[in-house]
C-alpha positions in Angstrom: 107.0 -5.1 -30.9 106.1 -4.8 -27.2 102.6 -4.5 -27.0 101.0 -3.0 -23.4 98.3 -5.1 -21.6 95.6 -2.5 -22.0 96.0 -2.1 -25.8 95.7 -6.1 -25.8 92.2 -5.9 -23.5 91.0 -2.6 -25.8 91.7 -4.7 -28.9 89.8 -7.5 -27.9 87.2 -5.6 -26.8 86.7 -3.8 -30.6 87.2 -7.6 -31.9 84.3 -8.6 -29.6 81.8 -5.9 -31.1 83.0 -6.7 -34.8 82.5 -10.4 -34.3 79.2 -10.1 -32.4 78.1 -8.1 -35.8 79.0 -10.5 -38.1 79.0 -13.9 -36.8 75.6 -14.8 -38.2 77.3 -13.8 -41.3 80.5 -15.6 -41.2 80.7 -18.1 -38.0 79.5 -21.2 -39.6 81.9 -20.2 -42.7 84.6 -19.6 -40.5 83.8 -22.8 -38.0 84.1 -24.8 -41.2 87.1 -23.5 -43.0 90.1 -25.9 -43.3 93.0 -23.3 -44.8 93.7 -19.9 -44.3 92.2 -18.8 -47.5 88.8 -20.4 -46.8 89.1 -17.7 -43.4 89.9 -14.8 -45.6 87.1 -15.8 -47.8 84.5 -16.1 -44.6 85.3 -12.3 -44.7 84.9 -11.2 -47.9 81.2 -10.3 -47.5 82.2 -8.0 -44.3 83.8 -4.8 -44.4 86.6 -6.5 -42.0 88.4 -8.8 -44.5 91.6 -6.1 -44.7 91.4 -6.4 -40.5 91.5 -10.5 -40.5 93.4 -11.4 -43.3 96.7 -11.1 -41.8 95.4 -13.2 -39.0 93.9 -16.0 -40.8 96.3 -18.5 -39.6 96.2 -17.6 -36.4 92.5 -17.7 -36.6 92.8 -21.5 -38.1 94.9 -22.2 -35.3 92.1 -20.7 -32.7 89.6 -22.1 -34.3 91.2 -25.8 -34.0 91.9 -25.6 -30.2 90.8 -27.8 -28.1 89.7 -25.4 -25.7 87.6 -23.5 -28.5 84.0 -23.3 -27.3 81.7 -25.9 -29.5 78.2 -24.6 -29.1 77.7 -21.2 -27.9 78.2 -18.2 -30.5 79.2 -15.4 -27.8 81.6 -18.0 -26.3 83.0 -18.3 -29.6 83.1 -15.0 -30.6 84.4 -14.0 -27.3 87.4 -16.5 -27.3 88.4 -15.9 -30.8 88.6 -12.1 -29.9 90.8 -12.5 -27.4 93.0 -15.1 -28.5 93.4 -12.6 -31.8 94.1 -9.4 -29.5 97.7 -10.0 -29.5 97.7 -10.1 -33.2 100.2 -12.9 -32.6 102.8 -11.5 -30.7 102.0 -13.4 -28.1 100.3 -17.0 -28.1 96.5 -17.0 -28.2 96.7 -18.5 -24.9 98.9 -15.8 -23.2 96.6 -13.0 -25.0 93.5 -14.7 -23.2 95.3 -14.4 -20.2 96.2 -11.0 -20.9 92.4 -10.3 -21.4 91.3 -11.8 -18.4 93.5 -9.9 -16.0 92.3 -6.6 -17.6 88.8 -7.6 -17.1 89.5 -8.2 -13.2 91.2 -4.8 -13.2 87.9 -3.1 -14.5 85.7 -5.2 -12.4 88.0 -3.7 -9.3 87.3 -0.4 -9.9 84.8 1.7 -8.1 82.0 2.5 -9.6 81.9 5.9 -8.5 83.5 8.9 -10.4 84.6 12.1 -8.5 82.3 14.7 -9.5 83.9 17.8 -7.9 87.4 18.2 -6.6 88.7 20.9 -4.4 92.4 22.1 -3.1 93.5 24.4 -0.1 94.0 28.0 -1.3 95.6 31.0 0.0 94.5 34.1 -1.5 95.4 37.5 -1.9 91.9 38.7 -0.8 93.1 37.2 2.6 91.0 33.8 2.4 92.8 30.6 3.5 91.3 27.2 3.1 89.4 25.0 0.6 88.8 26.3 -2.9 85.4 25.8 -4.5 85.2 25.1 -8.2 88.5 25.9 -8.6 88.0 29.5 -7.4 88.3 31.2 -4.0 85.3 30.7 -1.9 85.4 34.7 -0.6 86.2 36.5 -4.0 85.8 34.2 -6.7 89.1 34.8 -8.3 90.0 31.4 -10.2 92.8 29.1 -9.7 95.1 29.9 -12.4 96.0 27.1 -14.9 99.3 28.4 -14.9 99.8 27.7 -11.3 99.5 23.7 -11.3 101.6 23.3 -14.4 104.5 25.9 -12.3 104.1 23.8 -9.3 103.8 20.4 -11.4 100.3 19.6 -9.8 98.5 19.6 -13.1 94.9 21.3 -12.1 91.9 20.3 -14.6 
């Protein structure tokens, strides 16, 4: 099963949120776990046992990696979340690499948002020029939704 980078990045984000909420409850037991069964038991008191039960051996493998952060709980949760995001279809290292690339894409995006768009129109009333708020500036006739669909422009 092929998994997209945005899916891995999104799942890592969700796992980071989950782990940040439950780490105080499970963190110590998870770090001390020696078997997949002990990993599953760490999740027993949470609502997420079903989510992570199938990943118990992968979680144990990630916790034993030499690069796993030793002290900072936030770094531990982020490392674990990103390592598990591909759910074992990729190596934990590859999963973290994908997450790093997705974060870089997010940082590269403009912080600004389009608040209005305009199109050049020719209206039956004779007006030719840019539309304002998807309507003719002279008579107010709205650009029909079907016009964008027919022409393949996908307005709205």
